[in-house]
N, C-alpha and C positions, 0 to 999 in steps of 0.2 A: 862264827856268824855274828852279826851285829844285833844288838838289842832291838826288839820291836818297839816302834814308837808308842806313846801313851794312847794315842787316838789317831785312827786314819780317818780324815774328814769324809763324811758321807756326801754323795751328790745332793744338791739342793732339792728339797722335796717340793712338790706343787703346793700352792697356797690353797689348802682345801676349804677355806671359808671365803676369802676375798677373791679367789681366782676363778670361781665358776659358780653358776647358779643352777640349782636343780629345777626341772620343769615344774612350773606351778600347776595346781589342779585346774581342770577345765571349769569355767563358770560362764554363764551367759552374759553378754554385754548389754542386754536389755533392748528394748524396742525404741531406741533413740532415732531421731531423724538424722539423715545424712548431713554432712556439713554443709553449711550455707554457701552461696556463691561467693567467691573470693573477693576481697577488697583489692582495689588497685595497688600495685606493688610500688614500693618506695625506691628512691635513688640510693645506691650503696653508700655514696659519699655522705649523704644526709643521715643515713643510719649510723654511720661510723661517728659523725659528730654528735648527733642528738642522743644516741643511746650510750656510746662508749667514751665520749668526750675527747676524741682524737681529731686532729685537723686533717691528717693525711695518712695513707697507708705506708707500710714499710716494705722495701724490697719488692719481692714478687707478690705480695698480698693483693695489690690492685688488679694485676693481670688475672690472678686465680679468681678473685671475687667476681670480676666482671665476666669471666668465662663461665663460671658456674651459675651466676645470676641469669645469664642469657640461656641457660639450658644445657650447657656442655658438661661432659663427664671429665674428671680430672684425677690424676695421681700426683699427690703432693709430698715431696721429701723436704722437710724443713726441720732444722735443729730445734731441740727443746728450748723454749724461751724465745723462739723466732716469731711466735704469733700465729700458730696453726689454727687455734680455735677460731679466730676472727675470720679464717678462710671459709668456714662453713656457717658460723653464726650470722655474719652479715648477709649472705645470700638467703638464708632461711628467713631473715626479717624482711628482706627486700622483695622475695617471691611470695606468691599467693600460697596459702596453706601452712602446714607445720613441717618443720625440719626434723626428721627422725635421725637421732644420732645413736650409732651402734658403738657402745663403750664396753670394755672388757671387764671392768671391776665394779661391781654393784656397790661395794662399800664406799666408793667416792662419788656416787651419783648425787647423793643428798647435798654434798659440798658444791658440786658443779651447778646443781639447780639453785642452791642459795645464792651463789655468786651471781647468777643471771637474774634472779628475782630482785636482788639488791640494785640492779641496773634498770629495774622496771620491765624486764622481759618476762613474759608468760611462759614459764618452763615448768616441766613436770618429768616424772620417770615412772616406769612400771618395772618392778622386780619382786623377788620373793620375800623381801623385808616388810612389804605392805600386807595388810590384811584385806579381805574381800571388799570391804567398804571403801578403803583408800584407793584400791585399784579401780573399782567402779567409778569413783568420782573423777579420777583422772581420765578414764576411758570417755566419760561423758564430756568432759572439757575438750578432749581431742575431737570427738565427733561433732561438737558444736562449733568448732573453729576457734576455740578459746585459748589454744596453746600455740605459742611460737615455736617452741622446741620440745621434743619428747625424746627422753633417753631410754634405751633398751640395752639389755645384754644380749649377745648373739644367740645364746640358748633359748631365748623366748620365741625365735623364729621356728623352733621345732614344734611349737604349740599352735595348732590350727586356729584356735579362738583368737590368738593374737594377730595372726595373718589376716583373718577375716575382719578384724577391727581395723587394721591399716587400709584394707581394701575399701571399706565403707567411708573412710575419712578422706581428707584431701592432703596428700603428702607433697610438700614443696621440694624436698630433696632428701637423699640418704647421704648421711656422713659416716664414714666407716673409720673410726679413730683407731690408732695403734694397729695399723693395717698389716704390719710385719708379722702379726700373730697368725696370718694365713700361710706363711712360709713354712713348709712342713718339716724342714730340718733346721729351723730357726730357733733361737734361744728362748722364745716366748710362744711357741706353737700352740694354737687353741683350735682343736678339731671343729668346733662349732663355727668358726669363721668361714669354713668351707661351704656353709649353708648360704652365705651371702651371694654366691654365684647365681642363685635363683632370683635375686631382685630385678634384673633387667627383663626376665621373662614374665614376671607378674606385673611390673611397673616399667614398660618399655619407654614411656615418655618422661619419666622422673629422672632428673640428673643425679649422678652419684659422684662423690668426692671421697677418696681413700687417702688417708694421711698417716704419715709415720716420720719418726725422727732418725730411724735406723734402717738403712738398706744399702747394700752394694748394688752394682748394676745387675748382678745375678738374681739377688732377691727382689729387685724392683720388676724384673721380667716375670718372676714367679708370681708376684702379687698381681700383676696385670693379667696373667693367664688364669689364675685361680678365681679371680673376682670378675672374670669376663670384662676386663677394662682394657683389652688390647687396642681398642680405638680411641681410648681417652687421651687427652693431652697431658703430657707429663711436665711437671714443674720441678726443677731440682735447684733448690736454694743452696747457697754455700753452707758447708757443714761446720764452718769455723765458728767457734765460741771464743772470741778474743779476750773476753773477761775472765775466762777460766785459766789459772796457772796450773799446768801439768808438772807433776813432780813425782819421781820414783826413787825411794830411798832403799838401801840395803836392809835385809832382814837381820834381826838380832835385837833382842829385847824390844820387839816392835810395839808392845803395849806402852812401855815407858817412853818410847819415841813418839807414839801417838799423843800421849799425855803431854809431852813437852810441846808438840805442835799445837795442841789445843790451847795450852796455857799461854804460849808466847805469841800466837798469831790469831786465834779465834776464841778469846775468852768471852763466854756468854753468848756465842753465836749458835744459831741452830745448824745442825749438820747430820749427816748420815754416815755411820761406820758399817761397812760390809764385811762379813765373815763367811766362811765356807760352811762351817758346821754349827749345829744348834749348841753344842757344848761351848764352842769358842764365843758364840753370841752372848750366852749367859755369863761366862767368866769375864768376858770384856766389859759388859754392862756393870757387873758387880765391882770390878777393878775401878772403873771410872767413877762410879758412884761413891766408892770409898775414898776417892781422891778429891771429892767435892765437885764432880762434874754431874750435871742433872742428866743422867743417861737412863734409857728404857730399852728393854729387850723386845725383839719381834722375830718370830719364826713360826712356821706352819704348825708345829706340834704344841705350841703354847695354847693354853686355854683360850677358846674362842672369845669369851667375854673380855678377858685381860688383853687379848690382842686388838680387839676393837677399841677398848679404852685407851691403850697406848697410842694407837694411830690417831685417835680423836685428839688426845693431848698434844701430840707432835704438831698436828695441823693448827690447833687453837692457841697453844701457848708459845711464848717467845723463848728462845734460848735453849730448847731441849735437844739432846742428842739421841738419835735412834740408832741402836745397835741391832743389825738385822742380817739375815740371810737374803738372797735375792727375791724371796717371796714378797718383800716389801718394796714398794717404789713405783710400779707402773701406774701412770695416771696421777701421780702426786703433783698437785698444782701449787704447792707452797712456794712463793716466789723468792723468799729470803733465806733459803738454804745456802749458807756461806761456804760450806765445804762438804765433799764427799771423800771418805778415806776407805781404802781397801786394805785389810790385814791379810788377805789371801788373794792370789792371782785369779782375775777373771778368765773364763774359758775361751773367750773370744773377744776381738776388737768391737764387734757389734754390741756385746754385752757391756764392755767397759765404757764405750761411748755413750750408751743409753744411761748407764748408771751414773756416770760423772756428770752427764747433762742435767741431772736433777739439781745441780748446784747453779746458783746465779741466774735463775730464770728472769729475775728483774734486771739483768744486764749489768749489776754492780760487781766489783772484783770478788772473785771466789777462788777456791783452791780444789784441785783433784789430787789427792795424795795416796800413793800406793807403796806398801812395803813388799819387796820382792827378793826372793833368794832361791837357793838350790832346792829347799824342801818343796817350794811351789812347783818346780819343773818336774821333780820326782812324782809328786802326788798326782799332777794333772796327766802325766804320761801313764801312770798306773790306772787311773780312772778310765782313760780311753781304752787301754788293753782289757780292762774288766767289764767295759760297758756291753750292753745288748746291742744287737744289730749286726748287719753283715759287714764284710770287709770294706765295701764302698762307704757305708756310714762312718766306719772308724777312720777312714782316710779323710772324710769331710771333717770330722772332729779334730784330727791331727793337723790339717791345714789351718783351721781356725786357730789352734793353739800356736802353731809355728808363727803365724802373723802376729800374735800377742806377744810371744817371746821376742820377736825381732824388734817390736816397739820398745820393749824393756831393755834390750841390749844395745840399741842404737847409739852412736855417737853424734848423729845428726840432730837437727831440730825435731823434737817429739811431735809438735803439732803438724809439721810438714809430713812426717811419715804417717801420722794418724789420717790426715786429710787425703793423702795419696792412696790409702787403702779404699776410700770411698770415691776414688776417681777424680779427686780434685788436686791439681798440682800448683804448689806455691813457687815452683821453679827453684832458683837459688836463694830466694828470700828466707830469712830466719824470723820467727815470730817475736823474739825478744821477751817472751813471757812463759817459758818453760825452763826446766832446770838445766838442760843441756845448752840452752842460749845464755841463761844468767850465769852459769858456771860451766863453760865448755868442757865436755868430756874429752879425754885422750885415749889413744890406743897404743898398743905395743906389740912387737913381734913375739907371739906366744907359741911359736912352733916348737922350740926346745921344751918348754914347760909342759906342752901338750904331749910330747913324746915321752916325757918322764911318767906322766899319769898313765898313758897307754902301755908303756912298758911294764908298769906295776901291775896293771890289770892283766896283761898277758902272762907274766911270770906266776901270778897267783893261780891262773887258770891252767896253765900248762905244765908248770913245775909241781904244783900242789893240788891240782884239781879242786880249787877253792874259789869262791867269789865272795866279796864283801862290799859293804856300802861305803859312801864317801868319807865318813869320819874315821874309819879304820884305815882306809887307804891314805888319807892325809897323815895320820900318825906314822905310818911306815915311811912316807916321803920325808917327814920331818925328823925322823930318827928317835921317836918317842918309844921308850920301852914300857909300854903300858902292860897291865896284867894280860890283856888279850893278845898283844904282840908276842909277849914271852910264852904264853900258852901255846900258841901255834908256831913258835920259833921263827916268826917273821923278821927278826932281827938278823937272821942269817942270809936273808935274800939280798942279791946284789943291788937292789934298788933302795935298800934301807938307808935313810939319811941323805939321799941324793937331792933332796928338795929344800935344803936349809937356806937357799937363797931367797925364798919367798916366805911370807907370813901365812899363818893358818887362814885368815880371811882371804888372802890373795889366792891360796889353793882352792878354797871353796868356790871363788869366782871362776877360776880356771875350769874346774869340774862342771860347774853350773853351765857355763858357755859351751863346753863340749857336749853336754846332754842336750842343751837347747838346740845346738846344730846337728843333732843326731850323729855325732862322732862317738858317743857312748850311749848305750842303752841301759834302762833300769829294768830289773826283773825280779820276780819272786816276792814272797811276803816281807822280806827284809831289805828291799830296794837295793839289790846287789847291782854292781856295775858290770857291764858286759860289752864286748866288742860289737860293732855293727859292720856292715859292708864297706862303709867309708873309712873305718879306722886305719886299716893297713896303709893307705896312701899317706896319711899324715905321719904315721910311725915310721915309714921308710923315708920321709923327707921329700916326698913327690909333691906334696900339697902344703905350701906355706900357709901359716894361720896368723891373722891379726885378731887380737883380742881387745875388749874394752877394759880400760884401767879401772880397778876397783877404787871408788872414792873413800877416803878416810872418814869423811862425814859430809853429807850433802849440805851445801850451804843453803840457807833459807832466805827467802826475800823478807825484807822488813815489812811488818804489818802496816798497811796503809789503805785507807779507803780510796785512794787515787792510784793504787797500784794497778798496773796492767801494761801490756805491750802495745805495739802499734795497733790502732784500731780499737782498743779496749775502751768500753764506756766507763766513764768515771761518775761517781755520784755528785750531786749538786753540793758544792762546798758551803757550809753554814757559817755565817758571820757570828760574832759573839752575841749580837742581839737576836738572831734568828735561832740559835741553838736551844735556849730554853723554851721558845715557842714550839719547836719541833718536839721536844720532850713532852710538853703539855698536850700536844696533838696525839702523840702516841699514848699517853695515859688515857685521854678521852676515848680514843679508838678502842683500847683494850677494855674499857668499861662497856662501851656500846656493843662490842662483839660478845662479851660475856653475857650481857642482857638478852641478846638476840640468839645466842647459841650458835654463832658462826665463827669461823677463823677471822683473825684481825684483818688479813689482806682482802677478805671479801668486802670490807668497808672501804678501805683505801690502802694502796700500796705505799711503802716508805717513800718512794720516789715522788709520789704526789704530795704527801705530807711535807717533804723537804722543800718542794717548789712553793707550796702554800706559805711555809714558815719564811722562806726567802723573799717572797714577793709581797707578803702581808696585804692581801686584797682588801679593799675598803668596803666593798659591798657584793651582793650576789652576782651582779653583772660581771665584776672583775674576777670573782671566784670562778665563774663558769668558763672563763678562758684558759684555766689551768688544765693541762693535759691529764686525762683520766677521770675528769668530772663531766659526766653527761647529765642530761636533763633529770633522770630519775634520781641520781645521787644529790644533785644540787637541790631538788625539791625536798628530798628526805633529810639531808644533813646540812644543808647550807647555813642556816641560822646558827645551829650548834657549833659549826666549825668557826664562824665569824666571832662568836662570843668567846670561844677559846683563844682565838688569835688576839682579839682586842680587849678581852675582859679579864685576862690574867687566869689564875687557877680556878677551875670549875669543879 
């Protein structure tokens, strides 16, 4: 039998601090007067220009905003970075009353509210981090009609006093963010999202908009049914994120390969590294830190205060790397995350798409990097077999994993396969910005190699009544007389040494692909390889098998801010004169953000600073024409920005 691994990664645990909110204690909201009569609504285009500083909507935004502003319900599927927030923020400001936003993570509400207040929007939140006086003040502002947007966690709708508060005020709309959390078998299921089906019963005339970046057709149908949105208009934007380069590399010294990736392509950049287990998170963060990379750990069992501090630092400081389980990430609005790396295989394409979508929210070139190998396939299959739930639930998990494995094993354009999963077809077009496009993968007839593996498994089982894992099986095929081979006299088997035509990494690839295609199964505590019902057809030669060629070393794209495939957005190129101005602006922004206790991007995004540095506006009127500068920011920061641009160092 093979040796047990040092650690079997545990399934990700729920984020027990940032992922749910305990019901607050009941307290009266006071004898405040009902909200006053609404002020006449504004034009959405004027709101977009005046508040957010943009001249035009992007893609489906205009149709969504006009539909919701007019009182219609909507279900919006739009990729991360596609501008989902504007789809409810603009209608909330254009309609009478307060827009109520249902947001899943209370830890991020403060940052969301800070970002809106920086724009001059009257925003607030109600959650369990506030004391009674803070909550009462926000409630008073809501009832007095002094809030444009109010953020709530779904758990608060279980509290009758909160429901009564909403009934006494004037609600402009309900926005249900991260709506995929209502999908019962989804990767981020939140039971309290089911409460939201009561909204149309209590507020039948208030429009609702549910938004998510991650949903297949089946999930979209489930969201509509569970939220009572079957009559809503559906808006499905393209799932494509052309600025993200998708890359999958073979496992093997993956931490060293990750370090090389960071040093050569993303030195000093902010990014996220996802690991499956808490132990791996801590070890990887320690490894990167020891190598001079500013890395912080994050997982649900970390001390709550440390976890909050690490998240706050990641949001507010430039160039930090967060090493985390999937407990970290939902709702993260940091726009300048330049890479998302996975050291372990995600359980589904939905999870992978959502996690990689946290890179490049600003539209600038970014990388999704994944290390993938046989241990991932073995671990994920075992986790499904050991999971709770009935056979139907396990079949759903297996189907999700099969789709993820197919993405990893494809020789076609990865982006095309990823988008096809969400019902979007690129046809024969290749994206030009994934590893299989930049370095086309090849395939080979692996029928004979597969037969050798299957024959070895069969002989061990039927001649010796034994089963072993992949490492020992490869030793037999390569003719290695290891102590274990000699202990069990496996050098006497007829299959001993018949695999010398392939290298050890190539055999690992063959076995990985056989397991991925369910031509071999993994069983037992030591991940022994077993036949499946599909194995005999390949072994007898009745089913030819084409396999993906194992790359010697995945080629990397040269690091470039203008990198990207067709359709990828590129950053404004800075001239020699503009570059130092941009750096001065970044330094000013960092100081201002620290003084205000907010993330730097709340003040201005890098893209806005680049445009300021390139155009060198002479006065406030010219500054106000730059994308991303609305009236609130122009009033608050205009003079300071102009001084930095024209006055040198400040």
